[in-house]
C-alpha positions in Angstrom: 0.5 25.0 8.1 3.4 25.6 5.7 5.9 25.0 8.5 4.0 21.8 9.5 4.1 20.5 6.0 7.8 21.3 5.7 8.5 19.5 9.0 6.5 16.4 7.9 8.3 16.3 4.5 11.7 16.6 6.2 10.8 13.8 8.6 9.6 11.6 5.8 12.7 12.2 3.8 15.0 11.3 6.8 12.9 8.2 7.5 13.3 6.8 4.0 17.0 7.6 4.0 17.4 5.7 7.2 15.3 2.9 5.8 17.5 2.7 2.7 20.7 2.5 4.8 19.1 -0.2 7.0 18.0 -2.3 4.0 21.5 -2.1 2.5 23.0 -3.2 5.7 20.6 -5.9 6.9 18.9 -7.4 3.8 20.0 -10.9 2.7 22.9 -10.6 0.2 20.9 -12.3 -2.5 17.6 -10.4 -2.0 18.3 -7.7 -4.6 19.5 -10.3 -7.0 16.0 -12.0 -6.8 14.2 -8.8 -7.7 12.8 -8.8 -11.3 13.4 -5.6 -13.3 10.4 -5.0 -15.5 11.8 -1.9 -17.2 9.9 1.3 -17.8 6.1 0.6 -17.8 3.1 2.5 -19.0 2.4 5.0 -16.2 -1.3 4.4 -16.0 -3.4 1.6 -17.6 -6.8 1.6 -16.0 -9.8 3.7 -15.2 -11.1 4.3 -11.6 -14.6 2.8 -10.8 -14.9 4.4 -7.4 -15.0 8.1 -6.3 -14.2 10.1 -3.3 -17.3 10.3 -1.0 -18.6 6.9 -2.1 -18.8 3.8 0.1 -15.7 1.7 -0.4 -16.6 -1.7 -2.0 -16.6 -4.5 0.5 -14.2 -7.4 0.0 -12.8 -10.4 1.8 -9.3 -11.7 0.8 -6.8 -14.3 2.2 -3.8 -13.0 4.0 -0.3 -14.5 4.2 -1.0 -15.4 7.8 -3.7 -17.8 6.6 -6.7 -15.6 7.8 -9.5 -14.1 5.8 -9.5 -10.3 6.1 -12.6 -8.2 5.3 -12.7 -4.4 4.9 -15.9 -4.3 7.0 -14.1 -5.7 10.1 -12.5 -2.3 10.6 -15.7 -0.4 10.3 -16.1 1.9 13.3 -12.7 0.9 14.6 -9.9 2.0 12.2 -9.3 4.3 9.3 -8.0 2.1 6.5 -5.4 2.7 3.8 -5.7 0.3 0.9 -2.2 0.0 -0.8 -2.4 -1.7 -4.1 1.0 -2.6 -5.6 1.6 -4.1 -9.0 3.5 -7.3 -8.3 5.8 -9.0 -5.8 9.5 -9.2 -6.5 9.7 -5.9 -8.4 11.9 -3.0 -7.4 9.5 -0.1 -6.5 7.1 -2.5 -4.6 10.0 -4.0 -2.7 10.9 -0.5 -1.4 7.4 0.9 -0.9 6.0 -1.4 1.8 9.1 -1.6 4.0 8.9 2.2 4.1 5.6 1.8 5.9 7.3 -0.2 8.6 9.3 2.9 9.6 6.1 5.0 9.5 4.1 2.8 11.8 3.8 5.3 14.5 2.3 7.8 12.1 -0.4 5.4 11.2 -1.1 4.5 14.8 -1.2 8.2 15.7 -4.0 8.6 13.2 -5.8 5.4 14.3 -5.2 3.8 10.9 -4.3 0.4 9.4 -2.8 -0.4 6.0 -4.1 -3.3 4.0 -1.5 -4.3 1.4 -3.0 -5.9 -1.7 -1.5 -7.5 -4.8 -2.7 -10.0 -7.4 0.0 -12.5 -6.5 -0.9 -15.8 -4.8 -0.3 -16.4 -1.1 2.9 -18.5 -1.4 4.6 -15.9 -3.6 3.6 -13.1 -1.2 4.8 -15.2 1.8 8.2 -15.6 0.3 8.5 -12.0 -0.9 7.5 -10.4 2.4 9.8 -12.7 4.4 12.7 -11.3 2.4 11.5 -7.8 3.1 11.4 -8.3 6.8 8.5 -8.1 9.3 5.5 -6.0 8.0 3.2 -4.9 10.7 0.1 -4.7 8.4 -1.9 -7.5 6.7 -0.8 -8.5 3.2 -3.6 -9.8 1.1 -3.8 -11.8 -2.1 -6.3 -10.7 -4.8 -5.2 -13.7 -6.9 -8.4 -15.6 -7.4 -10.8 -14.7 -8.9 -7.8 -12.9 -10.4 -7.8 -9.2 -9.6 -11.5 -9.1 -8.7 -11.0 -6.5 -5.9 -8.6 -4.4 -8.1 -11.2 -4.6 -10.9 -14.0 -3.5 -8.6 -11.9 -0.4 -7.6 -10.8 0.2 -11.1 -7.1 -0.3 -10.7 -6.6 -3.6 -12.6 -4.2 -3.1 -15.5 -4.6 -4.8 -18.9 -1.7 -7.1 -18.2 -3.3 -8.5 -15.0 -1.2 -6.5 -12.5 -2.5 -3.5 -10.6 -1.9 0.2 -10.5 0.2 1.6 -7.7 -2.8 3.0 -5.9 -3.8 4.3 -2.4 -7.3 4.6 -1.1 -8.0 6.4 2.2 -11.1 5.1 3.8 -12.6 6.5 7.0 -14.1 4.5 10.0 -17.6 4.7 8.4 -16.3 3.0 5.3 -16.3 6.1 3.0 -13.5 6.8 0.5 -12.0 10.1 1.5 -9.0 10.3 -0.8 -7.5 8.5 -3.7 -4.0 8.6 -5.2 -3.0 6.6 -8.3 0.7 7.0 -8.8 2.8 6.5 -12.0 3.5 2.7 -11.7 7.3 3.4 -12.0 7.4 5.7 -9.0 6.9 5.2 -5.2 3.9 7.2 -4.0 4.6 10.0 -1.5 4.1 9.1 2.1 3.0 12.6 2.9 -0.2 12.0 0.9 -1.1 9.3 3.4 -0.1 11.3 6.4 -1.9 14.5 5.4 -5.1 12.5 4.3 -5.3 10.8 7.6 -4.7 14.0 9.5 -7.6 15.6 7.7 -9.8 12.7 8.8 -8.9 13.3 12.4 -9.6 17.0 12.1 -13.2 16.5 11.0 
């Protein structure tokens, strides 16, 4: 188990190093200039309203592809990772989701899909994600009613943005793991990998 964890950690570290090099080489020259620097933020500013072992609250949100996406449409089909990020065009968020592009096979191996959620409107998310490159997972807007889904899960911050939070939901729609990261820090990918592996071992 220790060796396996070490191997996963090494793989993840290498993957993000490669990702950083690719981003520096391929991203539009002005992309980093467009990123807003919010400075150091309060690490946590909300209180969870859901718990591990509970049914994940249902929701339907618009995606940047113009479709409505519901959590329930994956019931019995896919494990789901909800990835709430605070805001478009900010530094950590702009690194976090592209990292999941390079981890796609890890999600597919564990029969999982990511649903990326922010409180930004669809046009803003469309522009932002086009600058990041192709994301293989749905990106959803919790803009109106503003932050309603984030509020239901208990990750809406007092300034109207969200926590940097991950919810691991199994195929039966049950929350199996939760991680709310310091908003200033990118959450560890190995949390997702190990959580999904545990689902498949049940």
